[in-house]
C-alpha positions in Angstrom: 6.5 42.0 49.1 8.8 44.6 48.5 12.0 42.2 49.6 10.7 40.1 47.1 10.9 42.6 44.1 14.1 42.3 43.9 14.6 38.7 44.0 11.8 38.5 41.2 13.1 41.0 39.1 16.8 38.6 39.2 14.8 35.8 38.5 12.7 37.1 35.4 16.1 38.4 34.8 18.0 35.2 34.8 14.9 33.2 32.7 15.2 35.7 29.6 18.8 35.2 29.5 18.4 31.1 29.8 15.5 31.6 26.8 17.2 33.7 24.9 19.3 31.9 22.6 15.9 30.1 22.4 13.9 32.9 21.2 16.0 34.4 19.2 17.1 31.4 16.7 13.3 30.5 17.1 14.2 26.7 16.9 14.4 24.3 19.4 18.0 23.6 21.2 19.6 19.8 21.0 22.2 18.8 23.7 24.5 16.4 23.5 21.7 13.6 23.9 19.0 15.9 22.8 17.8 13.3 20.0 17.4 10.1 22.2 15.8 12.1 25.0 13.5 13.4 22.3 12.4 10.2 20.8 11.6 8.9 24.1 9.4 11.9 24.4 7.5 11.9 20.8 7.5 8.0 21.7 5.6 8.4 24.5 3.6 11.3 22.8 2.5 9.2 20.4 1.5 6.1 22.5 -1.0 8.5 24.4 -2.7 9.6 21.1 -2.7 6.3 19.8 -3.6 4.6 23.3 -0.9 1.6 22.6 1.1 1.8 26.1 4.2 -0.4 25.9 7.6 0.1 27.2 8.7 -1.0 23.6 9.6 1.4 21.4 7.5 1.8 18.5 7.3 4.8 16.9 10.7 5.6 17.6 13.9 4.5 17.0 13.2 3.6 13.7 10.7 1.3 15.0 13.6 -1.3 16.2 11.4 -2.3 19.1 14.0 -1.1 22.0 13.3 -1.2 26.0 14.6 2.3 26.6 11.3 3.7 29.1 11.2 1.2 31.4 14.5 2.0 32.4 14.2 5.6 32.0 11.5 7.2 34.3 8.5 6.5 32.1 5.8 8.6 34.2 7.9 11.6 33.3 8.6 10.4 29.8 4.5 10.2 29.8 3.9 13.7 31.2 6.4 14.9 29.0 4.8 13.2 25.9 1.0 14.2 26.9 2.7 18.0 27.4 4.1 17.6 23.3 0.4 16.4 22.6 -0.9 19.6 23.8 1.3 22.3 23.0 1.8 20.8 19.9 5.4 21.4 18.3 8.9 20.8 19.8 9.6 24.6 20.3 6.9 25.2 22.2 7.6 21.9 24.3 11.0 23.3 24.8 10.1 27.1 26.1 7.7 25.4 28.3 9.8 23.2 29.6 12.8 25.2 30.3 11.0 27.9 32.0 9.2 25.6 34.3 12.5 24.0 34.9 14.5 27.4 35.6 11.0 28.8 37.9 11.0 25.5 40.1 15.2 25.6 40.9 14.3 29.8 41.4 11.4 28.9 44.4 
């Protein structure tokens, strides 16, 4: 455990550094395709909430009926949509997903 103590401290500092823009600004960050990915997750969350499962987007993209989730791993999108429903807002969702991705890479 003593050997791992230094590694755990380094990982914790890296996590804090990666999350600092999110925590200091107190709102979610968007990348180049952030709106696209967040629309996919929002679509999956509302499909789970309303028990209306479809590869056609009915709740996002101005309800244009686009087929997007069939091309981009619908299972992961539904898991992320379920997480969004559980945490309740985009800020908490992004903190949890960022922490989980950093810790999964570190392990």
